[in-house]
C-alpha positions in Angstrom: -90.8 32.0 -1.0 -88.2 30.0 -3.1 -85.5 32.4 -1.9 -85.8 31.1 1.5 -85.4 27.4 0.6 -82.3 25.9 2.4 -79.4 25.0 0.0 -76.2 23.2 0.6 -73.3 25.6 1.2 -69.6 25.3 1.9 -68.3 26.4 5.0 -64.7 26.7 4.1 -63.9 29.7 6.4 -65.5 28.1 9.3 -63.9 24.7 9.2 -61.1 25.8 11.6 -63.8 27.0 13.9 -65.6 23.8 13.6 -62.5 21.7 14.3 -61.9 23.8 17.5 -65.5 23.3 18.6 -65.2 19.6 18.0 -61.9 19.1 19.9 -63.1 21.3 22.8 -66.3 19.4 23.2 -64.7 15.9 23.5 -62.1 17.2 26.0 -65.0 18.2 28.3 -66.5 15.6 30.9 -70.0 14.5 29.8 -72.0 16.6 32.2 -70.4 19.8 30.7 -70.8 19.0 27.2 -74.4 20.0 26.9 -73.7 23.5 28.5 -70.8 23.8 26.0 -73.1 23.4 23.1 -75.6 25.9 24.3 -73.0 28.5 25.3 -71.2 28.1 21.9 -74.4 28.4 19.9 -75.4 31.4 21.7 -71.8 32.9 21.2 -72.0 32.3 17.3 -75.7 32.9 16.8 -76.4 29.6 15.3 -78.7 26.7 16.6 -77.6 24.2 19.3 -78.4 21.6 16.7 -75.7 23.1 14.4 -73.2 22.8 17.1 -74.3 19.2 17.7 -73.9 18.4 14.0 -70.3 19.9 14.1 -69.6 17.8 17.2 -70.8 14.6 15.4 -69.3 15.5 12.1 -66.0 13.6 12.9 -63.8 15.7 10.8 -66.4 16.3 7.9 -67.2 19.8 8.2 -67.4 21.0 4.6 -71.1 20.7 4.0 -73.7 21.9 6.5 -77.4 22.9 5.8 -78.2 26.5 5.2 -81.0 25.8 7.9 -78.1 25.9 10.5 -77.7 29.8 10.0 -80.3 31.4 12.0 -83.1 32.7 9.9 -86.4 34.2 11.1 -89.4 31.9 11.3 -92.1 32.1 8.7 -94.4 33.8 11.2 -91.8 36.3 12.3 -91.0 37.2 8.8 -94.8 38.0 8.1 -95.0 40.1 11.2 -91.9 41.9 10.2 -93.5 42.8 6.9 -96.6 43.9 8.6 -95.1 45.9 11.2 -92.0 47.0 9.6 -90.0 46.1 12.7 -86.9 43.9 12.3 -85.6 43.9 15.9 -86.6 42.3 19.1 -89.7 44.1 20.6 -88.5 43.3 24.3 -87.7 46.7 25.9 -83.9 47.3 26.1 -83.0 44.8 23.5 -82.0 45.5 19.9 -80.9 42.2 18.5 -82.5 41.0 15.3 -86.0 39.3 15.7 -86.0 35.7 14.7 -89.2 34.3 16.3 -92.7 35.1 17.2 -93.6 35.0 20.9 -97.2 34.3 22.1 -96.8 37.3 24.5 -100.2 38.2 26.2 -101.4 34.6 26.4 -99.4 31.4 25.7 -100.5 28.8 23.3 -103.6 26.7 24.2 -105.0 23.8 22.4 -108.0 24.6 20.5 -107.9 28.3 20.8 -107.1 29.9 17.4 -107.3 33.3 18.4 -104.2 33.0 20.3 -102.2 32.6 17.2 -103.4 35.9 15.9 -100.9 38.7 15.3 -102.3 40.6 18.1 -100.9 38.1 20.7 -97.6 37.7 18.8 -94.5 39.6 19.7 -91.2 39.8 17.5 -88.2 38.5 19.8 -84.8 37.4 19.6 -83.7 34.0 20.4 -81.7 35.1 23.5 -84.9 36.8 25.1 -87.1 34.0 24.0 -85.3 31.0 24.9 -82.4 31.7 27.1 -82.8 34.8 29.5 -86.5 34.7 29.8 -86.9 38.5 29.3 -90.0 37.8 26.8 -91.8 36.0 29.7 -92.0 38.7 32.3 -94.9 40.6 33.2 -93.4 44.0 32.5 -92.8 42.7 28.8 -96.4 41.6 28.5 -97.6 45.1 29.7 -95.0 46.9 27.5 -96.3 44.7 24.6 -100.0 45.5 25.3 -99.3 49.2 25.3 -97.4 48.9 22.0 -100.2 46.8 20.5 -102.8 49.4 21.6 -100.9 52.0 19.7 -100.3 50.0 16.6 -103.7 48.1 16.2 -105.8 50.7 18.1 -106.9 50.4 21.7 -110.6 49.6 20.7 -109.5 46.8 18.4 -107.2 45.3 21.2 -110.0 45.5 24.0 -112.4 43.9 21.5 -110.0 41.2 20.7 -109.2 40.5 24.5 -112.8 40.5 25.2 -113.8 38.0 22.5 -111.0 35.4 23.6 -112.9 32.3 24.6 -110.9 32.1 28.0 -112.5 31.8 31.4 -109.6 33.5 33.3 -108.3 36.7 31.6 -105.7 39.0 32.6 -107.2 42.2 34.3 -104.2 44.4 33.6 -105.0 44.5 29.8 -107.8 47.3 29.7 
């Protein structure tokens, strides 16, 4: 796990990019600045917080945290290891997976079973946060079918029936 620890790194080759981002941001009117940060983060595959750090750096771009480079979450790494899948599981997407998405049922306070791997889908940041492809009903059904193949239909049906929810999706059978 020590290999995943963030370290300070020099971003010498990206200093000119950082200067351009900084200058472009401050030339925009206030209401367009937030969209610029989001679009730029998406374009370069970094977090929005990274773009905000660059904007606020005021010329000191040399050192940024390694955290700023997008790396998969700990849960996503564990899922990748178990499933031997490293790309987004949303149909039609082949970007690298970065996060674990509560696919069949969203997180609910006090229900630990919803954090089990049976409910977690590997997704990229684009599908999870920006375009909403991970939230569609078709994606849920595709994931249910995949999970039934991977974990076994009997296991998934038993997991679904044992969930302490009063309202359950009837399509998961």
